[in-house]
C-alpha positions, 0 to 999 in steps of 0.5 A, spaced: 728 822 337 726 830 335 721 833 331 722 840 330 717 845 329 720 852 327 715 858 329 716 866 329 712 871 333 711 878 330 706 882 333 701 876 333 702 869 332 705 868 325 708 862 322 713 864 317 716 857 316 715 850 319 719 844 318 721 838 321 727 834 322 726 827 323 731 822 325 734 818 319 732 812 322 724 810 321 719 812 326 719 808 332 713 808 337 718 808 343 716 813 349 718 818 352 718 823 345 721 829 345 718 835 340 719 842 340 712 845 339 709 852 335 711 856 341 718 854 341 718 849 347 721 843 348 715 838 350 716 831 353 711 826 352 713 821 357 708 815 355 703 813 350 697 818 351 691 814 353 687 820 355 687 826 350 684 833 350 683 837 344 682 844 344 679 847 337 676 843 332 682 842 327 686 838 333 680 834 334 679 832 327 687 831 326 687 826 332 680 823 329 683 822 322 689 818 326 684 813 328 684 816 335 677 818 337 677 813 342 682 817 346 679 824 346 676 825 353 675 833 352 673 838 347 672 845 346 664 847 346 665 849 338 667 842 336 662 838 332 666 833 328 666 827 327 660 825 330 663 820 335 666 826 339 659 830 340 658 827 347 665 828 349 665 833 355 666 840 354 672 844 357 670 851 354 668 855 348 668 862 345 669 866 352 675 861 354 677 855 357 676 851 364 683 849 367 678 845 372 674 842 367 681 839 363 684 837 369 677 833 371 678 829 365 685 826 367 689 827 361 696 825 359 696 830 353 693 836 351 693 839 344 691 846 342 692 852 338 694 859 340 687 862 339 682 865 343 687 866 349 688 858 349 695 858 350 695 864 355 690 861 359 692 853 359 700 852 358 703 855 364 698 852 369 698 845 365 706 845 366 705 846 373 701 840 374 705 836 370 700 835 364 704 835 357 701 840 352 703 841 345 701 847 341 700 847 333 699 853 329 694 854 322 699 857 317 698 854 310 696 847 307 703 845 308 703 847 315 697 843 316 700 836 313 706 837 318 702 838 324 699 831 322 706 828 322 707 832 329 701 830 332 701 823 330 708 822 333 707 825 340 700 820 340 705 814 338 702 813 331 707 816 326 706 811 320 698 812 320 700 820 320 705 819 314 700 815 310 695 820 311 699 825 309 701 821 303 694 820 301 693 828 302 699 830 298 696 825 292 690 828 292 693 835 291 697 833 286 691 830 282 688 837 282 687 839 274 690 845 272 686 850 269 687 854 262 686 861 266 686 863 273 679 866 275 679 872 279 676 870 286 673 873 292 672 868 298 667 871 303 668 868 310 664 872 314 661 879 316 662 884 321 657 889 321 657 892 315 664 889 313 665 883 309 671 878 311 675 876 306 680 870 305 687 873 304 694 870 304 698 877 305 693 878 311 696 873 316 701 867 315 698 864 321 691 863 317 693 863 310 691 856 309 684 858 307 687 863 302 692 857 300 685 852 299 683 857 293 690 858 290 691 850 290 684 849 287 687 854 281 684 860 283 687 867 284 685 871 290 682 878 287 685 882 293 692 878 294 696 881 289 702 886 291 698 892 288 691 891 292 688 897 294 687 894 301 694 891 303 693 890 310 686 889 311 681 882 311 675 886 312 672 890 306 666 894 304 661 891 299 662 897 295 670 894 294 667 887 292 663 890 287 668 895 284 673 889 283 667 885 279 670 878 280 669 872 276 667 868 282 664 869 289 665 864 294 661 865 301 663 860 306 656 858 309 649 856 307 645 858 301 640 861 305 645 865 308 648 867 301 641 869 299 640 874 305 647 877 304 646 878 296 639 881 297 642 886 302 647 889 297 645 894 292 648 892 285 650 885 287 646 882 281 650 886 276 657 883 278 660 878 273 660 873 278 652 873 279 650 874 272 654 868 270 652 864 275 658 863 279 656 866 286 657 859 290 656 857 298 661 853 300 663 849 306 665 853 312 668 846 315 672 845 309 675 852 308 675 855 315 678 849 320 685 847 319 685 840 319 685 834 314 678 836 311 682 842 307 683 837 302 676 836 301 675 844 300 681 844 295 677 839 291 670 842 292 673 849 289 677 845 284 670 843 281 667 850 281 673 853 278 673 847 272 666 849 271 668 856 270 674 854 266 670 850 261 665 856 259 671 861 257 
């Protein structure tokens, strides 16, 4: 049985399009399972995995959402959800990943994403050791749904994956349509004096964050074809002030947002500040390419609906 994931690499990992070709027969739990992952590799998982290492929060959350938390034996040091995995051994973090730590957990499957050099450090060594590894990419919300199907397939719970994806699609379909599209800036972080913003055009690999905004009914200010900064996801505060958006979202806490607003002269003069539509929103729902992205869409939709009622 084949599940085919199509991915392209252009200068950076860019997931241009993704699809799965699933045999016409219903999913079976038979092993071995053969798939093609985001790197274009043919991967064979010989037996149903019993010990899984998940590199990056998104993959941990997908495996957990499939009801397989008990099988996770290794995670990276920046994974905090769900609660049940917090005591699982760590296999690395921001500075890299330890092959020795992974091997020590005796995994039969490693699931990773091509970020922070994970694939460069781990794929070939794991292949040499005969440990199956599957690479998935971020991409859009649709890509995340397909990742869930792929991971459910290689872990032997395809029906659970299909049910989860169907539920997520149903929730997306229930998002109300607005009478008008608010101009939105989503600030995802800071680098020095610059602000990081969500933009679909910047990277198709991590477009899911921008996708969350648009699925909720918003229009990203810097995402149109006439943007003054068509290739950047870092802008100065003055650029946001000049854009004067209807809604400003900040991925972080209320206290962090307050600190940011106090550091930028002219902040209170913006339309969003004057109308009360500067809001802190959940990082985990917007910046992790896992099942909780649908929570993010619903949370932003609530904000956008409130704005729409005031127009």
